[in-house]
N, C-alpha and C positions, 0 to 999 in steps of 0.2 A: 694473807696467805699468798705465797708466790709459787708458781708452777714453772718448773724449768723444762723447757722443751729443747731437745737436742736435735739439730738438723744435720743430716749427713751431707757433706759437701761432695758434689759429684761433678765430674768433667762435663763442661758445657760445650756443645758442638752445634753446627748448622742443622743437623738432623736430630730427631728425638733420641733420648738415651737408649730406649729399648731397641730402636733400629740400629744404633751404633754398636750395641752389644751383640745383636743377632746377625747383623750384616744383611738383613732383609728390610726393605723400605715399606713403611705403612702407606696408605693411600695419600695422606697429607704430604708426607715427605716426597713420595713419588711425583705428586702434582707439582711440588716446588722444583723438582729436578726437570720435569718436562717443560714447565713454564720458564725456566732459566733463572729462577730466584737463587738456586744453588747449582753447583756444577758437579760433575762426576768426581773431580778432584776433592771437593768438599766432602762428598760421601766417603770416598776411599780414605781420606785423612782422618775423618771421624771414626771410622771402623778401626783403623790401625791404632790410633791414640787410645781408643776405648779399651782395646786389648792390653795395651801397655798400662793403662790406669788401674786395671785389676791387680797388677803386680806392684805398682809404684804409687804410693799415696801422694807424692808431690805432683805427678801428672794428673792424678784424680782431682786435684783442686784447680786445674787450669781451665781456661776458656779459649777454645779455638774459634776465631771469628771466621776464618776462611782458609782454604787450602788451594794451592795452584800448582799446576805441573807445567813446567816450561822446559821442553827437551828432556834431558835426563836429570833435571833438577826438580826438587820438591820444595815449595815455599809454604811455610806455615805462618799465617798472620794470627798472632796471639795478643792477649792483653799485655800491657807494659810490665806489670809485676811478674807475669809468667816468663817473659823473655829474660828478665833479670835472674829469676830462679834457675832457668836452664843454663844461662851463661856462667853462673856461679858454681855449676857442677859439671865438670868435664865428663864425668861418668854418665850423666843424664844425656848429654849431647851424643855420646857414643851409642847409648841404648836407642835413642830415637833414630839416628842414622841407620843403625843395623835393622831396626824394625821396618823402615821404609825401603831398605835395600838400595839406597842412593844417597847422594849428598842432600841434606836438608838445610834450607836457609830459614832461620828463625828471625821473624820481623815483627815489630810492634805495629799493630793494626791502627791504633789511634794517633800515630805520630805525624808530625808535620813533614814536609819534604826533606828538610835537612836531616832530621832525626832518622827518617826512612833510609836516606843515603848512608848515614853513619852505621846503621844496622847492616846494610849490605857490605860495607867495607870492614866491619868489625874483625879484628881488633885494631886495624890501621886507623890512625888519627887523620882527619881531614883538615888540611891547613886552611882552605877556603872553599866556599861554594858561591859561585856567581852565576847570574842569569845573563845570557847574551841574546838580545833580540835581533833577529835577522830581518833584512828588508822585506821579505815575503810575509812577515807577521808571525812566523814561527819562533819558537824559543829553544835555545840550547842551554843546558846547565853545565857549567865548567867546574870541574873538581880539580883541586890542586892538593897533592899529597907530598910528603917529604921524599926527597930523592932516594935515600937509602931504603925506605919502605917500598917505593915505586919499583926499584930495581929487584926487590925480593918477590914481588907479586907475579905470579904466573900470568902470562898474557891471555891464556884461555880463561882464567878467572875474571880478568877485566872485561872480556867479551861477554861472559856470562852475566856479570853485574849490569852491563849495558842492556842486555836482553831482558833481564828481570825488571830493571827500572822502567823500561818502556812498556812491558806487558802489564805490570802491576799499577803503575802510576802515570804512564805516558810521559815519562821524563827522558828526554833525549840527552845523553851524556857525552861530554868530551872530558877525558881524563888526562891530566898532565902532571909532571913532576915539578917540584920546586926547583928553580934554576939557581 
């Protein structure tokens, strides 16, 4: 005899599900926040996504690894499959941006540095990613993109990408166009 057990898939966040739904932190999640295991951006992102998940079954299946706030930008670090799902639906991207009330950057949490940078530049294709070691021992990452794409990208967006890469992964970027 087989027993079929049906599990309800629920949005996973850095805080517990109940806290994400109510917006009030339990003692355990409060201690995580105070100790620095999670940030206020993690809490805020969890609460906002939890509200969206109640209306959208696709969001309800996602896993938020972390949320970060850099200036007026919101960064959501999600599982790779979740990033693909969001990118395949422009409507979902608009819903998330509207809920946060700012521009939201969707990034794969488990990605290597190159994939992380591709996420930041999406949908622009990176021609090359090179590391430049400086005499003082520090490292710069040189990104080369096609000239036509480079000319279309807003310079403020490039500065924002530099800030995000430094804040999230400590990657110091130099962005150039193909000659």
